[in-house]
C-alpha positions in Angstrom: 232.6 105.4 285.4 231.9 107.0 282.0 229.5 109.5 283.7 232.0 110.3 286.4 234.7 111.0 283.8 232.3 113.3 281.9 231.6 115.3 285.1 235.3 115.5 285.9 236.0 117.0 282.4 233.2 119.5 282.8 234.6 120.5 286.2 238.0 121.2 284.6 236.5 123.1 281.8 234.3 125.3 284.1 237.2 126.1 286.4 235.6 125.7 289.9 234.6 128.3 292.4 231.5 130.3 291.4 231.7 128.9 287.8 231.4 125.3 289.0 228.0 123.7 289.0 229.2 120.1 289.3 230.3 119.9 293.0 232.8 117.4 291.8 235.9 116.9 294.0 239.2 116.7 292.1 242.1 114.5 293.2 245.5 115.9 293.9 246.8 115.5 290.4 243.7 117.1 288.8 243.9 120.0 291.3 247.5 120.8 290.0 246.2 120.4 286.4 243.3 122.8 287.3 245.8 125.4 288.6 247.8 125.4 285.4 244.6 126.0 283.4 243.3 128.6 285.8 246.6 130.6 285.6 246.1 131.0 281.8 242.3 130.9 281.2 240.6 132.3 284.3 239.5 135.7 282.9 239.1 137.2 286.3 242.8 136.7 287.0 244.5 137.7 283.7 248.2 137.7 284.3 247.7 134.9 286.9 251.1 133.5 286.0 252.7 136.6 287.5 255.6 138.6 286.2 258.4 136.5 287.7 260.4 134.2 285.6 260.3 131.3 288.0 256.5 131.3 288.0 256.4 131.2 284.2 259.1 128.6 283.9 257.4 126.4 286.5 254.1 126.7 284.6 255.8 125.7 281.3 257.1 122.6 283.1 253.7 121.8 284.5 251.8 121.9 281.2 254.5 119.7 279.6 253.8 117.2 282.4 250.0 117.2 282.1 249.3 117.7 278.4 250.5 116.2 275.1 252.9 118.3 272.9 250.1 119.4 270.5 248.1 120.9 273.4 251.2 122.4 275.0 251.9 124.3 271.8 248.4 125.7 271.8 248.7 126.8 275.4 252.0 128.5 274.8 250.5 130.5 272.0 247.6 131.4 274.2 249.9 132.5 276.9 251.8 134.8 274.6 248.6 136.3 273.3 246.4 136.5 276.4 249.0 137.4 279.0 251.5 139.1 276.8 254.3 136.8 278.1 256.9 137.8 275.6 259.4 137.7 278.5 259.1 133.9 278.1 261.3 134.3 275.1 263.9 136.5 276.7 265.0 134.1 279.4 267.3 131.1 278.7 265.6 128.9 281.3 262.2 129.5 279.7 263.3 128.9 276.1 264.8 125.6 277.3 261.3 124.6 278.7 259.1 125.6 275.8 257.7 123.1 273.3 259.2 124.2 269.9 256.8 124.6 267.0 256.3 126.6 263.9 254.3 129.3 265.7 257.0 129.8 268.3 259.6 130.1 265.6 257.5 132.8 263.9 257.3 134.7 267.2 261.1 134.4 267.6 261.5 135.8 264.1 259.3 138.7 265.0 261.4 139.4 268.1 264.8 138.5 266.7 266.0 142.1 266.7 265.3 142.6 270.4 266.2 139.2 271.9 269.0 139.7 274.4 272.5 138.5 273.5 272.5 136.0 276.4 269.4 134.3 275.0 270.2 134.3 271.2 272.1 131.0 271.2 269.2 129.3 273.0 266.7 130.9 270.7 268.7 129.5 267.7 268.7 126.1 269.3 264.9 126.2 269.6 264.6 127.3 265.9 267.2 124.7 264.9 265.1 121.9 266.5 262.0 122.9 264.7 263.9 123.3 261.4 265.5 119.9 261.7 262.2 118.2 262.4 260.5 119.9 259.4 263.5 119.0 257.2 263.1 115.4 258.2 259.4 115.5 257.5 259.4 117.5 254.3 262.8 117.0 252.5 262.3 113.5 251.1 258.8 114.0 249.6 259.9 117.4 248.1 263.1 116.0 246.6 261.2 112.9 245.2 258.4 114.9 243.7 260.6 117.6 242.2 263.5 115.4 241.1 261.1 112.9 239.5 259.4 115.7 237.5 262.7 117.1 236.4 264.2 113.7 235.6 261.2 112.8 233.3 261.5 116.1 231.5 265.3 115.7 231.0 265.4 112.1 230.0 267.5 111.4 226.9 268.7 108.4 224.9 272.3 109.5 224.5 273.5 110.2 228.0 277.1 110.5 229.1 278.4 107.9 231.6 277.8 110.1 234.6 274.3 111.0 233.4 273.0 107.4 233.0 269.8 106.5 234.9 270.9 102.9 235.7 267.6 101.9 237.2 265.6 102.8 234.1 268.3 101.6 231.8 268.3 98.1 233.4 264.5 98.0 233.3 264.5 98.9 229.6 267.1 96.2 228.7 265.9 93.2 230.8 265.1 91.3 227.5 268.8 91.5 226.7 270.0 89.5 229.7 272.9 87.2 228.9 272.7 84.0 231.1 276.3 83.0 230.1 277.8 86.2 231.3 275.1 86.9 234.0 274.7 90.4 232.8 272.6 92.7 230.7 273.7 94.2 227.4 272.3 97.8 227.5 271.4 98.4 223.9 269.4 101.5 225.0 270.8 104.0 227.5 268.4 106.3 229.4 269.8 109.4 231.2 268.7 112.4 233.1 270.5 115.0 231.0 273.5 117.0 232.3 273.2 117.2 236.0 275.5 120.2 236.4 273.3 122.6 234.6 270.1 123.8 236.2 267.1 122.7 234.2 264.7 125.1 235.9 264.8 128.2 238.0 262.6 128.8 241.0 262.1 132.2 242.8 260.4 132.1 246.2 259.3 135.7 247.0 258.0 136.1 250.5 255.9 138.8 252.1 257.4 139.6 255.6 254.3 141.2 257.0 253.4 139.8 260.5 250.5 137.7 259.4 252.8 135.6 257.1 255.0 134.2 259.9 254.3 130.5 259.7 254.3 130.7 255.9 257.8 132.2 255.9 259.0 129.4 258.2 257.8 126.7 255.8 259.0 128.7 252.8 262.5 128.8 254.3 262.5 125.0 254.7 261.3 124.3 251.2 263.7 126.8 249.8 266.6 125.1 251.5 265.4 121.7 250.2 265.1 122.9 246.6 268.5 124.6 246.8 270.0 121.2 247.4 268.6 119.8 244.1 271.3 120.3 241.4 268.9 120.6 238.6 267.2 123.6 240.2 268.5 127.1 240.6 266.6 128.4 243.6 266.5 132.0 244.8 264.9 133.4 247.9 263.6 137.0 248.1 261.8 138.6 251.1 260.1 142.0 251.2 258.1 144.5 253.2 258.6 148.1 252.0 262.2 147.1 251.1 263.4 144.0 249.2 266.2 141.6 250.5 267.8 138.7 248.6 268.5 135.8 251.0 269.6 133.3 248.4 273.0 132.9 250.0 271.4 131.9 253.3 269.6 128.9 251.8 272.4 126.6 252.8 271.4 127.3 256.5 267.6 127.7 257.0 268.2 128.9 260.6 270.3 131.8 259.5 267.8 132.5 256.8 264.9 132.6 259.2 266.8 134.9 261.5 267.5 137.1 258.5 263.8 137.7 258.1 262.2 140.6 260.0 258.5 140.0 260.3 256.2 143.1 260.4 256.2 146.4 258.6 254.5 147.4 255.3 254.1 145.7 252.0 255.4 146.7 248.6 254.6 143.9 246.2 255.4 146.0 243.2 259.0 146.6 244.3 259.4 142.8 245.0 258.1 141.9 241.6 260.4 144.5 240.0 263.4 142.9 241.7 262.3 139.3 240.8 262.0 140.4 237.1 265.6 141.6 237.2 267.0 138.3 238.6 265.0 136.0 236.3 267.3 135.0 233.3 265.2 132.3 231.6 261.5 133.3 231.9 260.1 130.3 230.1 262.0 128.0 232.5 261.2 129.9 235.7 258.6 129.3 238.4 257.9 132.4 240.5 256.1 131.5 243.8 254.8 134.7 245.5 253.6 134.2 249.0 251.5 137.2 250.1 247.9 138.2 251.1 248.0 140.6 248.1 247.3 143.8 250.2 249.5 146.2 248.3 250.9 149.1 250.3 252.9 150.4 247.3 251.9 151.0 243.7 248.9 148.8 242.9 248.6 149.9 239.3 252.2 149.0 238.5 252.0 145.9 240.6 249.3 144.6 238.3 251.4 145.6 235.3 254.4 143.6 236.7 252.2 140.5 237.0 251.0 141.0 233.5 254.5 141.5 232.1 255.9 138.4 233.9 253.1 136.2 232.7 253.5 137.5 229.1 257.2 136.8 229.2 256.4 133.1 230.0 257.2 133.1 233.7 255.0 130.6 235.5 253.7 132.7 238.4 251.9 131.2 241.3 250.5 133.2 244.2 250.1 131.5 247.6 248.0 133.4 250.1 249.5 131.1 252.8 251.8 128.2 253.1 250.7 126.6 256.3 248.0 124.3 257.8 245.7 127.2 258.8 244.1 128.0 255.4 243.7 131.3 253.6 244.0 134.4 255.7 242.3 137.7 255.0 243.4 138.8 251.5 242.7 141.3 248.8 239.8 139.8 246.7 240.1 142.3 243.9 243.7 141.6 243.3 243.1 137.9 243.5 240.4 138.1 240.9 242.6 140.2 238.6 245.3 137.5 238.8 242.8 134.7 238.2 241.7 136.6 235.1 245.3 136.6 233.9 245.5 132.8 234.4 247.7 133.1 237.5 246.6 130.5 240.2 245.8 132.0 243.6 245.2 129.8 246.6 246.4 128.8 250.0 248.6 125.7 250.1 249.3 123.3 253.0 252.9 122.1 253.4 252.1 118.5 252.6 250.7 119.6 249.2 253.6 122.0 248.3 255.9 119.3 246.8 253.3 118.1 244.4 252.4 121.6 243.5 256.0 122.4 242.6 256.3 119.2 240.6 253.3 120.2 238.6 254.6 123.7 238.0 258.1 122.5 237.0 256.7 120.1 234.5 254.5 122.9 233.1 251.3 121.3 233.9 248.1 123.2 234.8 248.6 124.2 238.5 245.1 125.8 238.6 243.5 122.6 237.5 245.6 120.7 240.0 244.4 123.0 242.8 240.8 122.6 241.7 241.2 118.8 241.9 242.7 119.1 245.3 239.8 121.4 246.3 242.1 124.2 247.5 241.1 126.9 245.0 239.4 130.0 246.3 235.7 130.0 246.2 234.1 133.0 244.5 
């Protein structure tokens, strides 16, 4: 049986006809599965899905029936790339059948200006589903890591009533438990500091060039989460050859993502100049710049901006990517220049981002943390 299963798998991989050297006969279900693979991957029949919406929609339904969600997402990406099926995203029926994922959201962001009005609501629903799933996955660890870091740095021994950390206060005063009154006498109060005032500022500055699509999606999610933490003042800036401030959209990540226009040139110098203008407390600010460092503007003055920000006490971190795909192609000379300045440069996966921010906000050595996590760039 094991040998037969191996031959079956090879038959599906090879695709039959003149490519098949197995002579293995597929059952009815496998023949249908084989047709869905052939429509996409048979190089002699590129475009095998045909131009009609019903064909593509039926194919989307078939692959959801035969493959797990993770495989469906890969096949959808391949369909967009190999067969140029961008019309998948212009039909309501098709959008309702796709398996939503980060890559699909990035594609929708790229096409957001040309998606027909009749499809925009459905496209937003697709983006909303992905955003909601990511928020559920990422919000709690992000809030815990960052709030924990801020709380420790803000702890004081003379808090007001609404600033008392009751959990730590009770722990600290357990020895003062009064059996008669069945209560604790809190001789020492421990608090977080004034919750209404932001303890730290965070500026997320995102490169909108096409290669940064999934990084922008994750950045939007993390930006929204951090904007919900009272002790943080979070600002979101996106740029290509122009700079746009999307801070007001942080309350709704879907609107924020649809406000991003992927593609176009890159002017990092202009983005850093704007960030320098909105930073009010340099020594209490973390600037996270997400870019591949290929400068299309003024490279000399870009480097000067980095130098000035670091000298002013801003904690600058450059992420070449914020996704699970690793570092993309990037400008090695600019990366080395920043490393010489003491500015950490690396690619970060979403699961590590909360801890990275916690380290930065507590003014610990992010470069050392990245080295420990083995995510630094190798020279």
